ROTITI-864025 format. One record per residue: x, y, z of N, C-alpha, C in turn; residue number from 1; residue in one letter. Coordinates in pm, whole numbers, plus 50000, padded with zeros to 5 digits. Example, Ala and Ser with C-alpha at 12.3 -4.5 7.8 and 13.67 -1.06 7.14 Angstrom:
ROTITI-864025
<neast = 51319&nnorth = 49431&nup = 50780&caeast = 51230&canorth = 49550&caup = 50780&ceast = 51320&cnorth = 49670&cup = 50780&i = 1&aa = A>
<neast = 51285&nnorth = 49775&nup = 50708&caeast = 51367&canorth = 49894&caup = 50714&ceast = 51290&cnorth = 50003&cup = 50787&i = 2&aa = S>
This chain:
ROTITI-864025
<neast = 28645&nnorth = 11667&nup = 64141&caeast = 28635&canorth = 11653&caup = 64286&ceast = 28574&cnorth = 11518&cup = 64320&i = 1&aa = M>
<neast = 28635&nnorth = 11451&nup = 64414&caeast = 28585&canorth = 11320&caup = 64457&ceast = 28560&cnorth = 11325&cup = 64607&i = 2&aa = I>
<neast = 28434&nnorth = 11313&nup = 64643&caeast = 28394&canorth = 11310&caup = 64783&ceast = 28398&cnorth = 11163&cup = 64826&i = 3&aa = L>
<neast = 28495&nnorth = 11129&nup = 64908&caeast = 28514&canorth = 10990&caup = 64950&ceast = 28427&cnorth = 10964&cup = 65072&i = 4&aa = V>
<neast = 28333&nnorth = 10870&nup = 65057&caeast = 28241&canorth = 10836&caup = 65166&ceast = 28312&cnorth = 10756&cup = 65275&i = 5&aa = D>
<neast = 28255&nnorth = 10762&nup = 65393&caeast = 28309&canorth = 10690&caup = 65509&ceast = 28326&cnorth = 10541&cup = 65479&i = 6&aa = T>
<neast = 28234&nnorth = 10483&nup = 65404&caeast = 28241&canorth = 10340&caup = 65373&ceast = 28370&cnorth = 10304&cup = 65300&i = 7&aa = S>
<neast = 28424&nnorth = 10397&nup = 65223&caeast = 28550&canorth = 10376&caup = 65152&ceast = 28668&cnorth = 10405&cup = 65244&i = 8&aa = V>
<neast = 28658&nnorth = 10512&nup = 65322&caeast = 28766&canorth = 10544&caup = 65416&ceast = 28791&cnorth = 10427&cup = 65512&i = 9&aa = W>
<neast = 28686&nnorth = 10362&nup = 65557&caeast = 28703&canorth = 10250&caup = 65649&ceast = 28791&cnorth = 10142&cup = 65588&i = 10&aa = I>
<neast = 28768&nnorth = 10111&nup = 65462&caeast = 28851&canorth = 10011&caup = 65393&ceast = 28997&cnorth = 10056&cup = 65388&i = 11&aa = E>
<neast = 29018&nnorth = 10183&nup = 65363&caeast = 29153&canorth = 10239&caup = 65358&ceast = 29221&cnorth = 10231&cup = 65495&i = 12&aa = Y>
<neast = 29150&nnorth = 10274&nup = 65599&caeast = 29208&canorth = 10273&caup = 65734&ceast = 29241&cnorth = 10132&cup = 65781&i = 13&aa = F>
<neast = 29159&nnorth = 10037&nup = 65742&caeast = 29182&canorth = 09897&caup = 65782&ceast = 29285&cnorth = 09828&cup = 65693&i = 14&aa = R>
<neast = 29331&nnorth = 09896&nup = 65589&caeast = 29429&canorth = 09841&caup = 65495&ceast = 29387&cnorth = 09703&cup = 65446&i = 15&aa = A>
<neast = 29263&nnorth = 09697&nup = 65398&caeast = 29206&canorth = 09569&caup = 65357&ceast = 29261&cnorth = 09517&cup = 65225&i = 16&aa = T>
<neast = 29319&nnorth = 09605&nup = 65145&caeast = 29365&canorth = 09563&caup = 65013&ceast = 29252&cnorth = 09557&cup = 64912&i = 17&aa = G>
<neast = 29134&nnorth = 09599&nup = 64953&caeast = 29017&canorth = 09598&caup = 64864&ceast = 29033&cnorth = 09705&cup = 64756&i = 18&aa = S>
<neast = 28946&nnorth = 09699&nup = 64655&caeast = 28946&canorth = 09800&caup = 64550&ceast = 28929&cnorth = 09939&cup = 64609&i = 19&aa = A>
<neast = 28847&nnorth = 09951&nup = 64712&caeast = 28824&canorth = 10081&caup = 64777&ceast = 28951&cnorth = 10132&cup = 64843&i = 20&aa = A>
<neast = 29018&nnorth = 10047&nup = 64919&caeast = 29140&canorth = 10087&caup = 64987&ceast = 29248&cnorth = 10127&cup = 64887&i = 21&aa = A>
<neast = 29261&nnorth = 10049&nup = 64781&caeast = 29362&canorth = 10078&caup = 64679&ceast = 29331&cnorth = 10208&cup = 64605&i = 22&aa = L>
<neast = 29203&nnorth = 10234&nup = 64580&caeast = 29165&canorth = 10358&caup = 64510&ceast = 29194&cnorth = 10481&cup = 64596&i = 23&aa = E>
<neast = 29167&nnorth = 10475&nup = 64725&caeast = 29198&canorth = 10589&caup = 64812&ceast = 29349&cnorth = 10611&cup = 64814&i = 24&aa = V>
<neast = 29425&nnorth = 10504&nup = 64826&caeast = 29571&canorth = 10517&caup = 64826&ceast = 29618&cnorth = 10583&cup = 64696&i = 25&aa = R>
<neast = 29561&nnorth = 10538&nup = 64583&caeast = 29598&canorth = 10596&caup = 64454&ceast = 29561&cnorth = 10744&cup = 64448&i = 26&aa = R>
<neast = 29439&nnorth = 10776&nup = 64488&caeast = 29394&canorth = 10915&caup = 64484&ceast = 29482&cnorth = 11005&cup = 64571&i = 27&aa = L>
<neast = 29514&nnorth = 10960&nup = 64691&caeast = 29594&canorth = 11042&caup = 64781&ceast = 29736&cnorth = 11063&cup = 64729&i = 28&aa = L>
<neast = 29788&nnorth = 10967&nup = 64652&caeast = 29924&canorth = 10984&caup = 64600&ceast = 29927&cnorth = 11053&cup = 64464&i = 29&aa = S>
<neast = 29826&nnorth = 11029&nup = 64380&caeast = 29828&canorth = 11083&caup = 64244&ceast = 29740&cnorth = 11206&cup = 64223&i = 30&aa = E>
<neast = 29632&nnorth = 11217&nup = 64298&caeast = 29538&canorth = 11328&caup = 64280&ceast = 29490&cnorth = 11383&cup = 64414&i = 31&aa = E>
<neast = 29581&nnorth = 11415&nup = 64505&caeast = 29539&canorth = 11455&caup = 64639&ceast = 29449&cnorth = 11578&cup = 64642&i = 32&aa = P>
<neast = 29468&nnorth = 11667&nup = 64547&caeast = 29386&canorth = 11789&caup = 64544&ceast = 29243&cnorth = 11762&cup = 64500&i = 33&aa = D>
<neast = 29215&nnorth = 11643&nup = 64448&caeast = 29080&canorth = 11607&caup = 64404&ceast = 28998&cnorth = 11542&cup = 64515&i = 34&aa = Q>
<neast = 29063&nnorth = 11497&nup = 64622&caeast = 28994&canorth = 11428&caup = 64732&ceast = 28940&cnorth = 11532&cup = 64829&i = 35&aa = V>
<neast = 28808&nnorth = 11528&nup = 64851&caeast = 28743&canorth = 11625&caup = 64940&ceast = 28658&cnorth = 11551&cup = 65042&i = 36&aa = V>
<neast = 28617&nnorth = 11626&nup = 65144&caeast = 28528&canorth = 11571&caup = 65245&ceast = 28419&cnorth = 11673&cup = 65276&i = 37&aa = T>
<neast = 28328&nnorth = 11636&nup = 65363&caeast = 28225&canorth = 11728&caup = 65412&ceast = 28203&cnorth = 11695&cup = 65559&i = 38&aa = C>
<neast = 28133&nnorth = 11782&nup = 65629&caeast = 28117&canorth = 11766&caup = 65773&ceast = 28057&cnorth = 11633&cup = 65815&i = 39&aa = E>
<neast = 27952&nnorth = 11583&nup = 65747&caeast = 27896&canorth = 11454&caup = 65791&ceast = 27996&cnorth = 11338&cup = 65781&i = 40&aa = P>
<neast = 28078&nnorth = 11339&nup = 65676&caeast = 28179&canorth = 11234&caup = 65661&ceast = 28286&cnorth = 11251&cup = 65768&i = 41&aa = I>
<neast = 28332&nnorth = 11374&nup = 65789&caeast = 28432&canorth = 11399&caup = 65894&ceast = 28380&cnorth = 11353&cup = 66029&i = 42&aa = A>
<neast = 28254&nnorth = 11381&nup = 66058&caeast = 28193&canorth = 11339&caup = 66185&ceast = 28196&cnorth = 11187&cup = 66198&i = 43&aa = M>
<neast = 28156&nnorth = 11117&nup = 66092&caeast = 28154&canorth = 10970&caup = 66097&ceast = 28294&cnorth = 10913&cup = 66116&i = 44&aa = E>
<neast = 28391&nnorth = 10969&nup = 66044&caeast = 28529&canorth = 10922&caup = 66056&ceast = 28580&cnorth = 10942&cup = 66199&i = 45&aa = I>
<neast = 28563&nnorth = 11062&nup = 66252&caeast = 28615&canorth = 11093&caup = 66386&ceast = 28542&cnorth = 11015&cup = 66494&i = 46&aa = L>
<neast = 28413&nnorth = 10991&nup = 66476&caeast = 28337&canorth = 10914&caup = 66574&ceast = 28385&cnorth = 10770&cup = 66583&i = 47&aa = A>
<neast = 28448&nnorth = 10721&nup = 66477&caeast = 28496&canorth = 10583&caup = 66476&ceast = 28630&cnorth = 10562&cup = 66544&i = 48&aa = G>
<neast = 28693&nnorth = 10669&nup = 66590&caeast = 28824&canorth = 10655&caup = 66655&ceast = 28809&cnorth = 10580&cup = 66787&i = 49&aa = A>
<neast = 28892&nnorth = 10479&nup = 66804&caeast = 28882&canorth = 10395&caup = 66924&ceast = 28961&cnorth = 10448&cup = 67043&i = 50&aa = S>
<neast = 29051&nnorth = 10542&nup = 67017&caeast = 29129&canorth = 10601&caup = 67126&ceast = 29177&cnorth = 10740&cup = 67084&i = 51&aa = N>
<neast = 29237&nnorth = 10810&nup = 67177&caeast = 29278&canorth = 10949&caup = 67152&ceast = 29386&cnorth = 10959&cup = 67044&i = 52&aa = E>
<neast = 29479&nnorth = 10865&nup = 67043&caeast = 29586&canorth = 10867&caup = 66943&ceast = 29528&cnorth = 10850&cup = 66803&i = 53&aa = Q>
<neast = 29437&nnorth = 10757&nup = 66788&caeast = 29372&canorth = 10735&caup = 66659&ceast = 29290&cnorth = 10857&cup = 66619&i = 54&aa = T>
<neast = 29221&nnorth = 10915&nup = 66717&caeast = 29142&canorth = 11035&caup = 66690&ceast = 29230&cnorth = 11146&cup = 66634&i = 55&aa = Y>
<neast = 29346&nnorth = 11170&nup = 66695&caeast = 29436&canorth = 11276&caup = 66648&ceast = 29486&cnorth = 11247&cup = 66507&i = 56&aa = R>
<neast = 29516&nnorth = 11121&nup = 66479&caeast = 29562&canorth = 11082&caup = 66346&ceast = 29451&cnorth = 11108&cup = 66242&i = 57&aa = K>
<neast = 29330&nnorth = 11066&nup = 66275&caeast = 29217&canorth = 11086&caup = 66183&ceast = 29186&cnorth = 11234&cup = 66166&i = 58&aa = L>
<neast = 29198&nnorth = 11309&nup = 66274&caeast = 29172&canorth = 11453&caup = 66267&ceast = 29272&cnorth = 11522&cup = 66175&i = 59&aa = E>
<neast = 29399&nnorth = 11482&nup = 66180&caeast = 29499&canorth = 11539&caup = 66089&ceast = 29463&cnorth = 11509&cup = 65944&i = 60&aa = R>
<neast = 29420&nnorth = 11386&nup = 65919&caeast = 29382&canorth = 11350&caup = 65782&ceast = 29263&cnorth = 11433&cup = 65736&i = 61&aa = L>
<neast = 29158&nnorth = 11438&nup = 65818&caeast = 29037&canorth = 11513&caup = 65783&ceast = 29070&cnorth = 11661&cup = 65762&i = 62&aa = V>
<neast = 29150&nnorth = 11718&nup = 65851&caeast = 29184&canorth = 11860&caup = 65841&ceast = 29271&cnorth = 11890&cup = 65719&i = 63&aa = N>
<neast = 29337&nnorth = 11789&nup = 65665&caeast = 29421&canorth = 11807&caup = 65547&ceast = 29345&cnorth = 11802&cup = 65416&i = 64&aa = G>
<neast = 29217&nnorth = 11768&nup = 65422&caeast = 29136&canorth = 11760&caup = 65301&ceast = 29057&cnorth = 11889&cup = 65280&i = 65&aa = L>
<neast = 29031&nnorth = 11921&nup = 65154&caeast = 28942&canorth = 12034&caup = 65126&ceast = 28802&cnorth = 11998&cup = 65174&i = 66&aa = S>
<neast = 28734&nnorth = 12097&nup = 65228&caeast = 28602&canorth = 12075&caup = 65288&ceast = 28492&cnorth = 12135&cup = 65201&i = 67&aa = L>
<neast = 28395&nnorth = 12052&nup = 65165&caeast = 28273&canorth = 12100&caup = 65101&ceast = 28176&cnorth = 12126&cup = 65216&i = 68&aa = L>
<neast = 28156&nnorth = 12251&nup = 65249&caeast = 28077&canorth = 12285&caup = 65367&ceast = 27928&cnorth = 12263&cup = 65343&i = 69&aa = E>
<neast = 27862&nnorth = 12217&nup = 65447&caeast = 27717&canorth = 12203&caup = 65446&ceast = 27657&cnorth = 12343&cup = 65457&i = 70&aa = V>
<neast = 27566&nnorth = 12373&nup = 65366&caeast = 27486&canorth = 12495&caup = 65378&ceast = 27353&cnorth = 12451&cup = 65438&i = 71&aa = E>
<neast = 27338&nnorth = 12477&nup = 65566&caeast = 27227&canorth = 12416&caup = 65640&ceast = 27090&cnorth = 12444&cup = 65579&i = 72&aa = T>
<neast = 27062&nnorth = 12568&nup = 65543&caeast = 26929&canorth = 12601&caup = 65491&ceast = 26899&cnorth = 12527&cup = 65361&i = 73&aa = A>
<neast = 27000&nnorth = 12508&nup = 65279&caeast = 26982&canorth = 12443&caup = 65150&ceast = 26996&cnorth = 12292&cup = 65158&i = 74&aa = T>
<neast = 27105&nnorth = 12246&nup = 65217&caeast = 27139&canorth = 12104&caup = 65212&ceast = 27050&cnorth = 12017&cup = 65299&i = 75&aa = D>
<neast = 27007&nnorth = 12068&nup = 65414&caeast = 26917&canorth = 11987&caup = 65498&ceast = 26783&cnorth = 11966&cup = 65427&i = 76&aa = F>
<neast = 26733&nnorth = 12070&nup = 65364&caeast = 26608&canorth = 12057&caup = 65290&ceast = 26626&cnorth = 11963&cup = 65170&i = 77&aa = R>
<neast = 26736&nnorth = 11977&nup = 65098&caeast = 26764&canorth = 11889&caup = 64984&ceast = 26775&cnorth = 11744&cup = 65029&i = 78&aa = S>
<neast = 26839&nnorth = 11722&nup = 65143&caeast = 26852&canorth = 11585&caup = 65196&ceast = 26715&cnorth = 11526&cup = 65225&i = 79&aa = A>
<neast = 26627&nnorth = 11605&nup = 65285&caeast = 26491&canorth = 11557&caup = 65312&ceast = 26418&cnorth = 11528&cup = 65181&i = 80&aa = A>
<neast = 26437&nnorth = 11613&nup = 65081&caeast = 26373&canorth = 11591&caup = 64950&ceast = 26424&cnorth = 11462&cup = 64885&i = 81&aa = D>
<neast = 26554&nnorth = 11438&nup = 64896&caeast = 26612&canorth = 11315&caup = 64840&ceast = 26553&cnorth = 11193&cup = 64909&i = 82&aa = I>
<neast = 26547&nnorth = 11197&nup = 65040&caeast = 26492&canorth = 11086&caup = 65117&ceast = 26347&cnorth = 11059&cup = 65077&i = 83&aa = Y>
<neast = 26267&nnorth = 11165&nup = 65067&caeast = 26125&canorth = 11151&caup = 65031&ceast = 26110&cnorth = 11102&cup = 64888&i = 84&aa = R>
<neast = 26195&nnorth = 11150&nup = 64797&caeast = 26188&canorth = 11106&caup = 64657&ceast = 26216&cnorth = 10956&cup = 64646&i = 85&aa = A>
<neast = 26313&nnorth = 10909&nup = 64722&caeast = 26342&canorth = 10765&caup = 64722&ceast = 26223&cnorth = 10686&cup = 64772&i = 86&aa = A>
<neast = 26166&nnorth = 10730&nup = 64882&caeast = 26050&canorth = 10659&caup = 64939&ceast = 25931&cnorth = 10660&cup = 64843&i = 87&aa = R>
<neast = 25914&nnorth = 10769&nup = 64769&caeast = 25801&canorth = 10778&caup = 64676&ceast = 25813&cnorth = 10680&cup = 64561&i = 88&aa = S>
<neast = 25935&nnorth = 10631&nup = 64536&caeast = 25956&canorth = 10530&caup = 64432&ceast = 25965&cnorth = 10390&cup = 64490&i = 89&aa = T>
<neast = 25935&nnorth = 10377&nup = 64619&caeast = 25938&canorth = 10246&caup = 64684&ceast = 26075&cnorth = 10202&cup = 64730&i = 90&aa = G>
<neast = 26171&nnorth = 10294&nup = 64729&caeast = 26306&canorth = 10261&caup = 64773&ceast = 26333&cnorth = 10331&cup = 64906&i = 91&aa = Q>
<neast = 26413&nnorth = 10269&nup = 64988&caeast = 26444&canorth = 10329&caup = 65117&ceast = 26593&cnorth = 10355&cup = 65126&i = 92&aa = T>
<neast = 26627&nnorth = 10477&nup = 65163&caeast = 26765&canorth = 10511&caup = 65195&ceast = 26778&cnorth = 10490&cup = 65345&i = 93&aa = V>
<neast = 26871&nnorth = 10404&nup = 65385&caeast = 26883&canorth = 10367&caup = 65526&ceast = 26939&cnorth = 10477&cup = 65614&i = 94&aa = R>
<neast = 27018&nnorth = 10565&nup = 65557&caeast = 27083&canorth = 10669&caup = 65637&ceast = 27051&cnorth = 10807&cup = 65583&i = 95&aa = S>
<neast = 26984&nnorth = 10887&nup = 65664&caeast = 26957&canorth = 11025&caup = 65624&ceast = 27087&cnorth = 11102&cup = 65607&i = 96&aa = I>
<neast = 27194&nnorth = 11060&nup = 65679&caeast = 27326&canorth = 11122&caup = 65661&ceast = 27373&cnorth = 11107&cup = 65517&i = 97&aa = N>
<neast = 27345&nnorth = 10991&nup = 65455&caeast = 27384&canorth = 10971&caup = 65316&ceast = 27309&cnorth = 11067&cup = 65225&i = 98&aa = D>
<neast = 27186&nnorth = 11099&nup = 65258&caeast = 27110&canorth = 11199&caup = 65181&ceast = 27175&cnorth = 11336&cup = 65194&i = 99&aa = C>
<neast = 27223&nnorth = 11369&nup = 65314&caeast = 27290&canorth = 11497&caup = 65336&ceast = 27422&cnorth = 11503&cup = 65259&i = 100&aa = L>
<neast = 27498&nnorth = 11395&nup = 65264&caeast = 27624&canorth = 11388&caup = 65189&ceast = 27595&cnorth = 11404&cup = 65040&i = 101&aa = I>
<neast = 27492&nnorth = 11338&nup = 64991&caeast = 27455&canorth = 11349&caup = 64850&ceast = 27413&cnorth = 11491&cup = 64815&i = 102&aa = A>
<neast = 27338&nnorth = 11556&nup = 64903&caeast = 27295&canorth = 11694&caup = 64877&ceast = 27415&cnorth = 11787&cup = 64862&i = 103&aa = A>
<neast = 27513&nnorth = 11770&nup = 64949&caeast = 27635&canorth = 11851&caup = 64941&ceast = 27709&cnorth = 11821&cup = 64811&i = 104&aa = V>
<neast = 27723&nnorth = 11694&nup = 64777&caeast = 27792&canorth = 11655&caup = 64654&ceast = 27721&cnorth = 11710&cup = 64531&i = 105&aa = A>
<neast = 27590&nnorth = 11700&nup = 64528&caeast = 27514&canorth = 11752&caup = 64414&ceast = 27534&cnorth = 11902&cup = 64398&i = 106&aa = L>
<neast = 27528&nnorth = 11975&nup = 64507&caeast = 27544&canorth = 12121&caup = 64501&ceast = 27682&cnorth = 12160&cup = 64451&i = 107&aa = R>
<neast = 27783&nnorth = 12080&nup = 64484&caeast = 27921&canorth = 12109&caup = 64443&ceast = 27962&cnorth = 12036&cup = 64316&i = 108&aa = H>
<neast = 27872&nnorth = 11959&nup = 64258&caeast = 27901&canorth = 11879&caup = 64138&ceast = 28020&cnorth = 11786&cup = 64161&i = 109&aa = H>
<neast = 28023&nnorth = 11724&nup = 64278&caeast = 28131&canorth = 11631&caup = 64314&ceast = 28084&cnorth = 11488&cup = 64293&i = 110&aa = A>
<neast = 28177&nnorth = 11404&nup = 64254&caeast = 28153&canorth = 11259&caup = 64243&ceast = 28166&cnorth = 11200&cup = 64383&i = 111&aa = R>
<neast = 28083&nnorth = 11101&nup = 64415&caeast = 28092&canorth = 11032&caup = 64544&ceast = 28149&cnorth = 10892&cup = 64522&i = 112&aa = V>
<neast = 28263&nnorth = 10863&nup = 64584&caeast = 28319&canorth = 10728&caup = 64583&ceast = 28266&cnorth = 10658&cup = 64707&i = 113&aa = A>
<neast = 28209&nnorth = 10539&nup = 64690&caeast = 28139&canorth = 10475&caup = 64802&ceast = 28142&cnorth = 10323&cup = 64792&i = 114&aa = H>
<neast = 28098&nnorth = 10261&nup = 64903&caeast = 28072&canorth = 10116&caup = 64912&ceast = 27938&cnorth = 10096&cup = 64981&i = 115&aa = R>
<neast = 27842&nnorth = 10179&nup = 64950&caeast = 27717&canorth = 10188&caup = 65024&ceast = 27600&cnorth = 10190&cup = 64926&i = 116&aa = D>
<neast = 27511&nnorth = 10094&nup = 64938&caeast = 27396&canorth = 10083&caup = 64847&ceast = 27306&cnorth = 10206&cup = 64850&i = 117&aa = A>
<neast = 27306&nnorth = 10281&nup = 64959&caeast = 27226&canorth = 10403&caup = 64964&ceast = 27260&cnorth = 10496&cup = 64849&i = 118&aa = D>
<neast = 27388&nnorth = 10508&nup = 64816&caeast = 27427&canorth = 10600&caup = 64710&ceast = 27384&cnorth = 10550&cup = 64572&i = 119&aa = F>
<neast = 27369&nnorth = 10419&nup = 64556&caeast = 27314&canorth = 10366&caup = 64430&ceast = 27169&cnorth = 10411&cup = 64414&i = 120&aa = D>
<neast = 27093&nnorth = 10402&nup = 64522&caeast = 26953&canorth = 10446&caup = 64521&ceast = 26947&cnorth = 10595&cup = 64492&i = 121&aa = V>
<neast = 27025&nnorth = 10672&nup = 64564&caeast = 27025&canorth = 10818&caup = 64548&ceast = 27064&cnorth = 10857&cup = 64406&i = 122&aa = I>
<neast = 27165&nnorth = 10791&nup = 64351&caeast = 27209&canorth = 10823&caup = 64215&ceast = 27098&cnorth = 10798&cup = 64113&i = 123&aa = A>
<neast = 27023&nnorth = 10691&nup = 64131&caeast = 26914&canorth = 10661&caup = 64037&ceast = 26806&cnorth = 10769&cup = 64037&i = 124&aa = R>
<neast = 26781&nnorth = 10830&nup = 64150&caeast = 26671&canorth = 10927&caup = 64156&ceast = 26716&cnorth = 11072&cup = 64141&i = 125&aa = I>
<neast = 26846&nnorth = 11099&nup = 64156&caeast = 26892&canorth = 11239&caup = 64152&ceast = 26991&cnorth = 11268&cup = 64040&i = 126&aa = T>
<neast = 27052&nnorth = 11167&nup = 63984&caeast = 27158&canorth = 11191&caup = 63888&ceast = 27294&cnorth = 11214&cup = 63952&i = 127&aa = G>
<neast = 27304&nnorth = 11191&nup = 64083&caeast = 27432&canorth = 11201&caup = 64153&ceast = 27534&cnorth = 11114&cup = 64082&i = 128&aa = L>
<neast = 27651&nnorth = 11169&nup = 64058&caeast = 27759&canorth = 11093&caup = 63994&ceast = 27833&cnorth = 11018&cup = 64103&i = 129&aa = I>
<neast = 27844&nnorth = 10887&nup = 64085&caeast = 27908&canorth = 10804&caup = 64187&ceast = 28007&cnorth = 10708&cup = 64124&i = 130&aa = T>
<neast = 28095&nnorth = 10659&nup = 64208&caeast = 28183&canorth = 10547&caup = 64174&ceast = 28165&cnorth = 10445&cup = 64285&i = 131&aa = T>
<neast = 28109&nnorth = 10330&nup = 64249&caeast = 28092&canorth = 10223&caup = 64347&ceast = 28221&cnorth = 10143&cup = 64355&i = 132&aa = S>
<neast = 28273&nnorth = 10127&nup = 64474&caeast = 28398&canorth = 10054&caup = 64495&ceast = 28374&cnorth = 09927&cup = 64575&i = 133&aa = L>
<neast = 28258&nnorth = 09865&nup = 64553&caeast = 28227&canorth = 09739&caup = 64621&ceast = 28292&cnorth = 09624&cup = 64550&i = 134&aa = R>
């Protein structure tokens, strides 16, 4: 299972030709059943829609992916623990949403594909399996 972070989806949507964009294209054509999302990523993707037509297109894409659901009682606490653990080592995770995404990924044993330094920090302190596509 590969949880594709918003930072990678943005590259794909913009058709940048970057390693991230090419990897999403490859995954969607060769391993579509392995690509998953979660509510925080879906929220970020949909919030980025500039108009209704784009929103509907993004919504179809998001709805077509398997969803790793947030378990609020477990994942919110785990996200807070991840954030605090990073701070206790002198590192700062800039987005608490990234901690929530990581908590969901850890619980589901999913790899996170990203272009976001927060996930490098989180991986060092939690053992989260990641693929950096920067």
